[in-house]
C-alpha positions as CSV (number, residue, x, y, z in Angstrom):
1,M,0.3,-0.2,-0.1
2,K,2.5,2.8,1.6
3,S,5.6,3.7,-0.3
4,S,7.2,3.7,3.0
5,T,9.5,0.2,3.9
6,L,8.4,-1.8,6.8
7,W,9.1,-5.0,8.4
8,L,7.0,-7.5,7.8
9,A,5.7,-10.2,11.5
10,S,5.7,-13.7,10.5
11,V,2.0,-14.6,11.3
12,A,1.6,-11.4,8.5
13,A,3.7,-12.8,5.8
14,C,1.3,-16.0,5.3
15,S,-1.5,-14.2,3.6
16,C,0.4,-12.4,0.9
17,I,1.2,-15.4,-1.9
18,S,-2.1,-13.4,-5.0
19,A,0.3,-14.9,-8.2
20,I,2.6,-17.6,-9.8
21,A,5.7,-16.1,-11.9
22,A,5.4,-17.7,-14.8
23,A,8.2,-20.2,-16.1
24,D,9.5,-18.3,-19.1
25,A,9.4,-14.8,-16.6
26,P,12.9,-12.5,-15.9
27,K,14.0,-13.9,-11.7
28,P,13.4,-13.1,-9.6
29,M,9.9,-12.4,-9.9
30,L,8.4,-10.8,-6.5
31,I,5.4,-9.9,-4.9
32,R,5.0,-7.1,-1.9
33,D,3.1,-7.8,0.9
34,Y,1.2,-5.1,3.6
35,T,-0.1,-6.7,6.3
36,D,-2.6,-4.1,8.8
37,F,-4.0,-4.1,12.0
38,V,-7.0,-2.8,13.0
39,A,-8.7,-2.3,16.0
40,P,-12.8,-3.8,16.3
41,A,-14.4,-0.5,17.0
42,D,-12.1,1.2,13.3
43,Q,-12.5,-1.1,11.2
44,Q,-16.1,0.2,8.9
45,A,-13.7,3.9,9.2
46,Y,-10.5,1.8,7.9
47,E,-12.2,-0.5,5.2
48,A,-13.9,2.8,3.9
49,G,-11.3,4.8,3.7
50,I,-9.3,1.6,1.6
51,K,-11.5,1.8,-0.9
52,S,-10.8,5.8,-1.0
53,Y,-7.6,5.0,-1.5
54,N,-8.0,2.6,-4.7
55,Q,-10.4,4.8,-6.5
56,C,-8.1,7.5,-5.8
57,L,-4.9,4.8,-7.3
58,N,-8.1,4.5,-10.2
59,Q,-8.0,7.8,-11.4
60,H,-4.0,8.6,-11.1
61,G,-3.9,5.5,-13.5
62,F,-2.4,3.2,-11.7
63,K,-1.9,-0.7,-13.3
64,Y,-1.2,-2.4,-10.8
65,T,-3.1,-5.5,-9.0
66,W,-3.1,-5.3,-5.4
67,T,-5.2,-8.9,-3.9
68,A,-7.2,-7.7,-0.5
69,W,-7.2,-11.1,1.7
70,S,-9.2,-11.0,5.6
71,H,-7.7,-13.0,7.7
72,E,-10.2,-15.5,8.6
73,T,-8.2,-17.0,12.1
74,G,-5.4,-16.3,13.4
75,D,-5.9,-12.4,14.4
76,T,-8.9,-11.4,12.8
77,Y,-9.2,-8.0,12.4
78,A,-5.9,-7.7,9.6
79,Y,-6.4,-7.0,6.3
80,S,-3.3,-8.1,3.9
81,Y,-3.1,-6.7,0.8
82,T,-0.7,-8.6,-2.6
83,T,0.8,-6.8,-4.9
84,E,1.5,-9.7,-8.7
85,A,4.6,-12.1,-9.0
86,V,7.0,-8.9,-10.9
87,P,10.0,-7.8,-11.0
88,W,12.0,-5.7,-8.6
89,S,12.1,-2.9,-11.0
90,A,8.4,-2.5,-11.1
91,F,8.8,-1.4,-7.8
92,D,9.4,1.9,-8.8
93,A,6.9,2.9,-11.0
94,M,4.3,1.5,-8.3
95,H,6.3,3.8,-5.9
96,E,5.8,6.4,-8.5
97,T,1.8,6.7,-9.7
98,S,1.3,5.5,-6.2
99,K,2.9,8.8,-4.5
100,A,-0.2,11.0,-5.8
101,C,-2.2,9.0,-3.2
102,D,-0.4,9.0,-0.1
103,Q,-1.7,11.9,1.4
104,I,-5.6,10.2,0.9
105,F,-4.3,6.9,2.6
106,R,-2.1,9.4,6.0
107,A,-5.7,10.8,6.0
108,S,-7.6,7.9,5.7
109,V,-6.8,5.0,6.4
110,N,-3.5,5.1,9.1
111,P,-5.9,6.8,11.8
112,H,-7.9,3.1,12.4
113,L,-4.3,1.6,12.4
114,K,-3.0,-0.4,15.1
115,S,0.2,-0.8,13.2
116,E,1.8,-2.1,8.9
117,V,3.8,-4.7,8.4
118,S,5.4,-6.0,5.2
119,G,8.2,-7.4,3.1
120,F,9.2,-9.1,-0.1
121,V,8.2,-12.6,-1.3
122,E,9.4,-14.2,-4.2
123,A,8.3,-16.8,-5.8
124,R,9.5,-19.8,-5.6
125,N,8.1,-22.3,-9.0
126,D,10.8,-24.4,-7.8
127,L,9.3,-25.5,-4.6
128,S,5.7,-25.5,-5.9
129,H,3.6,-27.6,-7.1
130,M,1.0,-25.6,-9.6
131,P,-0.8,-25.6,-12.9
132,K,1.7,-22.9,-14.8
133,G,-0.3,-19.3,-14.7
134,M,-2.9,-20.2,-12.3
135,A,-2.9,-17.2,-9.9
136,L,-4.0,-17.5,-6.2
137,T,-6.6,-16.2,-6.0
138,S,-9.8,-18.8,-4.5
139,P,-11.6,-17.9,-2.5
140,Y,-9.7,-19.2,0.5
141,I,-6.2,-20.1,1.5
142,Q,-4.4,-22.1,3.9
143,V,-1.1,-20.1,4.5
144,V,1.5,-21.6,6.5
145,D,4.8,-20.2,8.3
146,F,8.3,-22.2,8.3
147,K,10.5,-20.4,10.7
148,L,14.4,-22.1,9.9
149,K,17.0,-22.3,12.2
150,H,20.1,-20.0,12.3
151,G,22.4,-20.7,9.5
152,H,23.6,-22.0,5.9
153,E,23.2,-26.0,6.7
154,P,18.9,-25.7,7.8
155,H,17.9,-22.8,4.7
156,E,19.9,-25.9,2.3
157,A,17.8,-28.3,4.0
158,F,14.5,-26.7,3.4
159,I,14.9,-26.0,-0.5
160,D,16.3,-29.7,-0.8
161,V,13.5,-31.4,0.2
162,A,11.2,-29.2,-1.1
163,K,12.3,-29.7,-4.0
164,K,12.4,-33.3,-3.6
165,I,8.4,-33.3,-3.0
166,A,7.2,-30.8,-5.3
167,A,9.5,-33.3,-8.2
168,A,7.1,-35.9,-6.7
169,A,4.2,-34.4,-6.2
170,E,4.9,-33.6,-10.5
171,K,5.3,-37.3,-11.1
172,T,2.2,-38.5,-9.5
173,K,0.2,-35.6,-11.0
174,W,-0.8,-35.5,-6.8
175,P,-4.2,-33.5,-7.1
176,S,-3.3,-30.9,-4.1
177,N,-1.4,-28.0,-5.5
178,Y,0.7,-24.8,-3.1
179,M,2.9,-22.4,-4.1
180,I,6.0,-21.4,-1.4
181,G,7.9,-17.9,-1.1
182,E,10.7,-17.0,0.0
183,M,11.5,-14.4,2.0
184,Q,12.9,-11.2,1.2
185,Q,13.8,-7.8,3.2
186,A,11.2,-8.8,5.6
187,G,12.6,-8.0,9.2
188,P,14.8,-10.7,11.9
189,D,10.5,-11.3,13.1
190,A,9.5,-13.1,9.3
191,P,9.8,-16.5,8.6
192,D,12.4,-17.8,5.9
193,F,9.2,-19.6,3.7
194,V,5.5,-19.9,3.1
195,V,3.6,-22.5,2.1
196,V,0.3,-21.1,-0.1
197,I,-2.1,-23.2,-0.1
198,P,-5.4,-23.1,-1.7
199,A,-9.4,-24.0,-1.1
200,K,-12.5,-23.4,-3.0
201,S,-14.7,-23.1,0.6
202,W,-13.9,-24.8,4.3
203,E,-15.4,-27.7,3.5
204,D,-12.2,-28.1,0.6
205,L,-10.3,-26.1,3.0
206,G,-10.5,-29.3,6.1
207,K,-10.2,-32.1,3.2
208,D,-7.4,-34.3,3.2
209,P,-6.0,-35.6,0.5
210,E,-6.9,-39.3,-0.6
211,T,-2.8,-39.8,-0.9
212,P,-1.4,-37.9,2.5
213,L,1.7,-35.5,1.3
214,W,3.9,-37.9,2.8
215,T,2.8,-41.2,1.4
216,M,3.2,-39.8,-1.9
217,V,6.7,-38.6,-1.0
218,E,7.2,-42.8,-0.4
219,N,5.6,-44.0,-2.9
220,V,7.8,-42.1,-5.3
221,Y,11.6,-42.6,-2.9
222,G,11.0,-45.7,-0.4
223,K,10.0,-45.6,3.1
224,Q,13.5,-44.5,3.9
225,D,13.7,-42.2,1.4
226,A,11.4,-40.2,2.9
227,Q,11.7,-41.0,6.6
228,A,15.1,-39.5,5.5
229,M,14.0,-35.7,3.8
230,R,11.4,-35.9,7.0
231,K,14.6,-35.7,10.0
232,S,15.8,-33.2,7.5
233,L,12.7,-31.2,7.6
234,N,12.3,-31.2,10.9
235,E,16.0,-30.8,12.0
236,A,15.7,-27.5,9.6
237,T,12.6,-26.1,11.5
238,E,12.3,-24.2,14.2
239,S,8.7,-23.0,14.2
240,S,5.6,-23.1,12.8
241,S,2.7,-22.0,11.9
242,S,-0.6,-22.1,9.8
243,H,-3.8,-19.5,9.6
244,V,-6.9,-18.8,7.1
245,D,-7.6,-16.1,4.9
246,S,-10.8,-15.4,2.5
247,Y,-10.5,-13.0,-0.7
248,N,-11.5,-9.8,0.0
249,T,-13.1,-8.5,-3.0
250,E,-15.0,-5.4,-1.8
251,L,-11.4,-3.7,-0.8
252,S,-9.1,-5.7,-3.1
253,Y,-7.9,-3.1,-6.4
254,K,-7.8,-4.4,-10.5
255,G,-5.2,-2.1,-11.8
256,A,-6.0,1.0,-13.5
257,G,-6.6,-1.0,-17.6
258,K,-6.9,-4.7,-16.5
């Protein structure tokens, strides 16, 4: 949203994924996330302020899309806004175009904020299992944070296991989809990776896959290797948490001309 760079709390980081970079797109591709925390009494005024800000962006020809997500679990008075996956250079253009609306944001949104946090997420297609070009604009998303232990080895261990899982999912045509993003410039409290799982409904969200993930992995690599991968992932992880967000049509902004 605003042009200033803010820190990203670990829970807030979960809701940031709204689009997948195309396989032939320039690398890296980044998703910008802002998460706003609002007092219950200010919720109505806050939402009105966001709508005014979006109207200003449209009037000034802001061409980038902001997808809004309402937090359904965890802090339920939180809202997240995510861009599509774009190259770093696009954020310079966003900064320049949105400056005309900064005062609207300060006057109509800031008074109703308890706090706001932000960061970037690099879309890791090599770690994900999603149909090519599929965007995460489903009605619900489950987001899982992974905070890793310090050091190079845990980071490499997570990537190694995630790549093998994605390869197994592709090989078996596993029907469950997920996207993994790696946090960038998000501050010391942010997770290192986020896993986003789209869902059409609460029923869909709570439905277990016919073949559980680790069973699928075992079917490809064998029981011994699957157990070793699971152990490696557990040893690399300091903590993990999850929450659910819903797509908020009213507060989302579709880029001018789209």
